[in-house]
C-alpha positions in Angstrom: -113.8 -152.1 -123.9 -112.3 -152.2 -120.5 -113.6 -149.9 -117.7 -110.2 -149.9 -115.9 -106.6 -150.2 -116.9 -104.0 -151.1 -114.3 -106.7 -150.5 -111.7 -107.3 -146.9 -112.9 -110.3 -145.5 -114.6 -109.9 -146.3 -118.3 -111.3 -143.0 -119.6 -109.0 -140.9 -117.4 -106.0 -142.8 -118.7 -107.2 -142.5 -122.3 -107.7 -138.8 -122.0 -104.3 -138.3 -120.4 -102.5 -140.4 -123.0 -104.2 -138.5 -125.8 -102.7 -135.3 -124.5 -99.2 -136.3 -125.4 -99.5 -138.2 -128.6 -102.1 -139.1 -131.3 -103.8 -142.4 -130.3 -107.0 -144.3 -131.0 -108.8 -143.9 -127.7 -110.9 -147.0 -128.4 -107.8 -149.2 -128.6 -107.2 -150.6 -125.1 -103.9 -152.3 -126.0 -102.5 -149.0 -127.4 -103.6 -147.1 -124.3 -102.0 -149.7 -122.0 -98.8 -149.6 -123.9 -98.4 -145.8 -123.9 -99.4 -145.5 -120.2 -97.0 -148.3 -119.3 -94.1 -146.6 -121.0 -95.0 -143.3 -119.3 -95.1 -145.1 -116.0 -91.8 -146.8 -116.5 -90.2 -143.5 -117.3 -91.2 -142.5 -113.7 -90.5 -145.7 -111.8 -87.1 -146.7 -113.2 -84.1 -144.4 -113.1 -82.5 -143.6 -116.5 -80.3 -146.5 -117.7 -81.8 -149.1 -115.4 -80.7 -152.3 -117.1 -83.0 -154.6 -115.2 -86.0 -152.5 -116.3 -84.7 -152.5 -119.9 -84.3 -156.3 -119.8 -87.7 -156.9 -118.4 -89.5 -154.6 -120.9 -87.5 -156.1 -123.7 -88.7 -159.6 -122.8 -92.2 -158.9 -121.6 -93.3 -155.6 -123.2 -94.0 -152.5 -121.2 -97.6 -153.3 -120.2 -96.9 -156.9 -119.0 -93.7 -155.7 -117.2 -95.8 -153.1 -115.4 -98.3 -155.8 -114.3 -95.4 -157.8 -112.9 -94.3 -154.9 -110.8 -97.9 -154.3 -109.6 -98.0 -158.0 -108.5 -94.8 -157.8 -106.6 -94.2 -161.4 -107.6 -90.5 -162.2 -107.7 -91.0 -165.5 -109.4 -92.9 -163.8 -112.3 -90.0 -161.4 -112.7 -87.5 -164.2 -112.7 -89.5 -166.2 -115.3 -89.6 -163.1 -117.5 -85.9 -162.3 -117.1 -84.1 -165.6 -116.3 -80.6 -163.9 -116.2 -81.6 -162.1 -113.0 -80.9 -163.9 -109.7 -83.4 -163.8 -106.8 -81.5 -161.1 -105.0 -81.3 -158.9 -108.0 -85.0 -159.4 -108.7 -85.9 -158.5 -105.2 -83.8 -155.4 -105.3 -85.4 -154.3 -108.6 -88.9 -154.7 -107.2 -87.9 -152.9 -104.1 -86.7 -150.0 -106.3 -89.7 -149.8 -108.5 -92.8 -150.6 -106.4 -92.7 -147.5 -104.1 -92.5 -145.3 -107.1 -95.4 -146.8 -109.0 -98.1 -144.3 -108.1 -100.8 -144.1 -110.8 -101.9 -140.6 -109.7 -98.4 -139.3 -110.2 -98.1 -140.9 -113.6 -101.4 -139.3 -114.6 -100.3 -136.0 -113.2 -97.1 -136.1 -115.3 -99.1 -136.9 -118.4 -101.5 -134.1 -117.8 -98.7 -131.6 -117.1 -97.0 -132.7 -120.3 -100.2 -132.2 -122.2 -100.7 -128.6 -120.8 -97.0 -127.7 -121.7 -97.2 -129.1 -125.2 -94.7 -131.9 -124.4 -95.1 -135.1 -126.4 -94.1 -138.7 -125.7 -92.0 -140.7 -128.2 -91.8 -144.5 -128.0 -89.3 -147.0 -129.3 -91.6 -148.4 -132.0 -92.5 -144.9 -133.4 -91.1 -144.1 -136.9 -89.3 -141.0 -135.6 -87.6 -142.9 -132.7 -83.8 -142.4 -133.0 -82.7 -146.0 -133.8 -79.1 -145.2 -132.8 -80.2 -145.1 -129.1 -80.9 -148.8 -129.3 -77.1 -149.3 -129.4 -77.4 -148.7 -125.6 -79.0 -152.2 -125.2 -80.7 -152.7 -121.9 -79.6 -149.2 -120.9 -81.5 -147.5 -123.7 -84.2 -145.0 -122.8 -87.7 -146.5 -122.2 -89.4 -143.4 -123.7 -88.5 -139.9 -124.7 -90.4 -136.8 -123.6 -90.0 -134.1 -126.3 -90.8 -130.4 -126.9 -90.1 -130.2 -130.6 -91.0 -128.9 -134.0 -92.4 -131.6 -136.4 -89.5 -133.7 -137.9 -86.8 -132.2 -135.7 -86.0 -135.5 -133.9 -85.2 -137.0 -137.3 -82.3 -134.6 -137.7 -80.4 -136.8 -135.1 -79.6 -139.1 -138.1 -77.2 -136.4 -139.2 -76.0 -134.7 -136.0 -72.8 -134.1 -134.1 -72.6 -133.5 -130.4 -70.7 -130.3 -129.4 -70.0 -130.2 -125.7 -67.6 -128.7 -123.2 -67.0 -126.9 -120.0 -69.6 -124.8 -118.1 -66.8 -122.3 -117.3 -65.9 -121.6 -120.9 -63.1 -119.3 -121.8 -63.3 -116.8 -124.7 -61.1 -119.1 -126.7 -63.6 -122.0 -126.1 -66.5 -119.8 -127.0 -64.9 -118.6 -130.2 -63.9 -122.1 -131.2 -67.4 -123.3 -130.6 -69.0 -120.6 -132.7 -66.6 -121.3 -135.6 -67.1 -125.0 -135.4 -70.9 -124.9 -135.3 -71.0 -122.5 -138.2 -69.0 -124.9 -140.2 -71.1 -127.9 -139.2 -74.5 -126.2 -139.8 -73.2 -125.1 -143.2 -72.6 -128.8 -144.0 -76.1 -129.8 -143.0 -75.4 -131.2 -139.5 -77.7 -130.7 -136.6 -76.0 -129.7 -133.3 -76.7 -131.8 -130.2 -75.7 -130.6 -126.7 -76.9 -130.6 -123.1 -78.4 -127.1 -122.7 -75.9 -126.2 -119.9 -74.0 -122.9 -119.3 -70.7 -122.5 -121.1 -69.9 -124.4 -124.3 -73.3 -126.2 -124.5 -75.2 -122.9 -124.5 -72.8 -121.3 -127.0 -73.3 -124.3 -129.3 -77.1 -124.0 -129.2 -77.0 -120.2 -129.8 -74.5 -120.5 -132.7 -76.7 -123.1 -134.4 -79.8 -120.9 -134.0 -77.8 -117.9 -135.3 -77.0 -119.8 -138.5 -80.5 -121.1 -138.9 -79.5 -124.6 -138.1 -81.3 -127.4 -136.2 -80.2 -127.9 -132.6 -81.3 -130.5 -130.1 -80.9 -130.3 -126.3 -80.9 -133.3 -124.0 -81.9 -132.4 -120.5 -81.6 -134.3 -117.2 -84.9 -133.2 -115.7 -88.5 -132.9 -116.7 -89.5 -130.6 -119.5 -92.0 -128.6 -117.5 -89.2 -126.7 -115.9 -86.1 -126.1 -118.0 -82.7 -126.4 -116.2 -80.6 -124.4 -115.8 -83.3 -121.7 -115.3 -81.0 -119.1 -116.7 -81.3 -120.9 -120.1 -85.1 -121.0 -120.1 -85.4 -118.5 -122.9 -82.7 -120.2 -124.9 -84.2 -123.7 -124.5 -87.6 -122.3 -125.6 -85.9 -121.1 -128.8 -84.3 -124.5 -129.2 -87.7 -126.2 -128.9 -89.3 -123.7 -131.3 -87.0 -124.6 -134.1 -85.5 -127.9 -133.1 -86.1 -130.1 -130.0 -85.6 -130.4 -126.3 -85.6 -134.0 -125.1 -85.6 -135.8 -121.8 -86.1 -139.4 -120.8 -87.8 -138.5 -117.5 -91.3 -137.1 -117.1 -92.5 -133.7 -116.1 -92.0 -133.0 -112.5 -88.7 -134.9 -112.3 -85.8 -132.9 -110.8 -82.3 -133.0 -112.4 -79.8 -134.8 -110.2 -76.1 -135.5 -110.6 -76.9 -139.1 -111.4 -79.4 -138.1 -114.1 -76.9 -135.7 -115.6 -74.4 -138.5 -115.9 -77.0 -140.8 -117.4 -78.2 -138.0 -119.8 -74.7 -137.9 -121.2 -75.1 -141.4 -122.6 -78.0 -140.2 -124.7 -76.0 -137.3 -126.1 -73.2 -139.7 -127.1 -75.5 -142.4 -128.6 -77.8 -140.0 -130.5 -75.1 -138.3 -132.4 -72.8 -139.5 -135.3 -69.8 -138.1 -133.4 -69.0 -136.3 -130.2 -66.7 -133.3 -130.1 -65.4 -131.8 -126.9 -64.4 -128.1 -127.5 -63.0 -127.3 -124.0 -63.1 -129.2 -120.8 -61.3 -129.3 -117.5 -59.8 -132.6 -116.2 -63.0 -133.4 -114.2 -65.6 -132.0 -116.6 -68.8 -133.9 -117.2 -67.9 -133.8 -120.9 -65.3 -136.5 -120.1 -68.2 -138.7 -119.0 -70.0 -138.1 -122.3 -66.8 -138.8 -124.2 -66.4 -142.0 -122.4 -69.9 -143.1 -123.5 -69.1 -142.2 -127.1 -65.9 -144.2 -126.9 -67.6 -147.2 -125.4 -70.3 -147.1 -128.2 -67.6 -146.9 -130.9 -68.7 -143.4 -131.9 -66.1 -141.1 -133.4 -64.7 -138.8 -130.7 -62.9 -135.5 -131.3 -61.3 -133.0 -129.1 -60.1 -129.4 -129.7 -56.7 -128.7 -128.4 -55.8 -125.7 -126.2 -52.9 -124.2 -124.5 -50.8 -126.6 -122.4 -51.0 -124.0 -119.7 -54.8 -123.8 -119.7 -56.7 -125.9 -117.1 -59.8 -125.4 -119.3 -58.2 -127.6 -122.0 -56.7 -130.3 -119.7 -59.7 -132.5 -120.3 -59.4 -132.3 -124.1 -55.7 -133.1 -123.9 -56.5 -136.1 -121.7 -59.0 -137.3 -124.3 -56.3 -137.1 -127.0 -53.9 -139.0 -124.8 -56.1 -141.6 -123.2 -59.3 -142.0 -125.2 -57.8 -142.1 -128.7 -59.8 -138.9 -129.6 -59.0 -137.2 -132.9 -57.6 -133.7 -132.8 -60.0 -131.4 -134.6 -59.8 -127.7 -135.2 -62.6 -126.8 -137.6 -66.1 -127.6 -138.6 -64.7 -129.3 -141.7 -62.5 -131.7 -139.6 -65.4 -132.4 -137.3 -67.6 -133.3 -140.3 -64.9 -135.6 -141.6 -64.9 -137.2 -138.1 -68.6 -138.1 -138.6 -68.1 -139.5 -142.1 -68.7 -136.4 -144.2 -70.0 -136.8 -147.7 -67.8 -139.9 -148.4 -70.1 -141.9 -146.1 -73.0 -142.0 -148.5 -71.0 -144.0 -151.2 -71.8 -144.0 -154.9 -74.2 -141.1 -154.7 -71.3 -138.7 -154.1 -69.7 -139.2 -157.5 -70.8 -135.9 -158.9 -70.1 -134.0 -155.7 -66.7 -135.3 -154.9 -65.5 -135.0 -158.5 -66.9 -131.5 -159.0 -64.9 -128.4 -158.5 -68.2 -126.5 -157.8 -68.4 -125.9 -154.0 -72.1 -125.0 -154.3 -73.0 -128.5 -155.4 -71.0 -129.9 -152.4 -72.7 -127.6 -149.9 -76.2 -128.4 -151.2 -75.5 -132.2 -151.2 -74.1 -132.0 -147.7 -77.3 -130.3 -146.6 -79.5 -133.1 -148.0 -80.5 -136.1 -145.9 -82.6 -139.2 -146.2 -85.6 -137.1 -145.1 -87.3 -134.7 -147.6 -86.6 -131.0 -147.1 -87.8 -127.9 -149.0 -85.4 -125.8 -150.9 -85.8 -123.0 -148.3 -84.7 -125.4 -145.6 -81.8 -126.7 -147.6 -80.8 -123.1 -148.2 -80.8 -122.4 -144.5 -78.6 -125.4 -143.8 -76.2 -124.7 -146.6 -75.9 -121.0 -146.1 -76.8 -120.4 -149.8 -79.6 -118.5 -151.5 -82.7 -120.4 -152.4 -82.0 -119.6 -156.1 -78.6 -121.2 -155.9 -80.0 -124.2 -154.1 -82.7 -124.8 -156.6 -80.2 -124.7 -159.5 -77.8 -127.1 -157.7 -80.7 -129.5 -156.9 -81.5 -129.8 -160.6 -78.0 -130.7 -161.4 -77.8 -133.2 -158.5 -81.1 -134.7 -159.7 -79.6 -135.2 -163.2 -76.7 -137.1 -161.7 -78.9 -139.2 -159.5 -77.5 -137.6 -156.3 -80.8 -136.0 -155.3 -84.5 -137.0 -155.6 -87.5 -134.7 -155.6 -90.5 -135.9 -153.7 -93.9 -134.4 -152.9 -92.6 -132.7 -149.8 -89.2 -131.6 -151.0 -85.7 -133.0 -151.8 -83.7 -135.9 -150.3 -80.8 -138.2 -151.0 -81.5 -141.3 -153.0 
């Protein structure tokens, strides 16, 4: 067993790492890997492609050793596609920020605040984020209920202007109610305006909602949404790719937007001005090939100018209800042969229960909350779906085949 890791007392690193995730504190390799990922989330800005390429080729721990050495040739051997100038610039960016005491402090703060660290090789890691390639997040810091992150598999991003109108707020509430009733988790950015309304509407309908933030999870931003984001974390998840102690900046907001787009099956812009940050998120969704929807508004409303631009320039689909937004994301047709009973049936209860199922097991109570039905109705529908092969009962609940 080593006495030091990356030149820091091994026991202190082991204790700090154990605060944010279960780990075998006797496993030096595991400790190095987790500490290295935590360090990289501090020293590289979100979306740093050079960091992503280096870690992809060398692994997080070896990549961190290369930065510690300051050896340009080692970096070039690990990432041959970089030229000397790019390698020198990368090391110049990273080395001043590699301060072990600060990494340890961020881990210890996270541990005190109940913030966990999710890594790309964890079973719960949202695999769709890997579509970002070298720009994918190096780690995710999370304040979440168990299993909440897995709901990203069936989620839709609902975003829009911070200066929301009454029309935009009402459209958001109606849309989210329809989506939650069809078993979708709601993803947004925790901001004032449409984002906040989307989170609140999901909570009001007992749905799962997930907020991606641009700063560390030790201090929620905006501060006026602290209570709301605490509620989101208590029943869903609040996520960031930067560690505790990191301030949100304009650049980090823009980079955060790529996570919202990549994590969701589809992105819907409810209301947005012509220069709204939601246009940036929509651009990421379009670049990733994710379905993109926009809610139309009055041609005289500046608050809807961005949505109209998306319809005109980004090939966004015009959507006006939760049903249409679910269709945008694939709806029940996406799961193929298992939908035979549901799509052929005239019983809306079966359709709603099937929509509320996912590949992860859920209890009848949870399915009832997602579908908006009583537990008794859900239990009866589940038995019929099981007979048809459209639902499977497991030790922990019900899921799709």
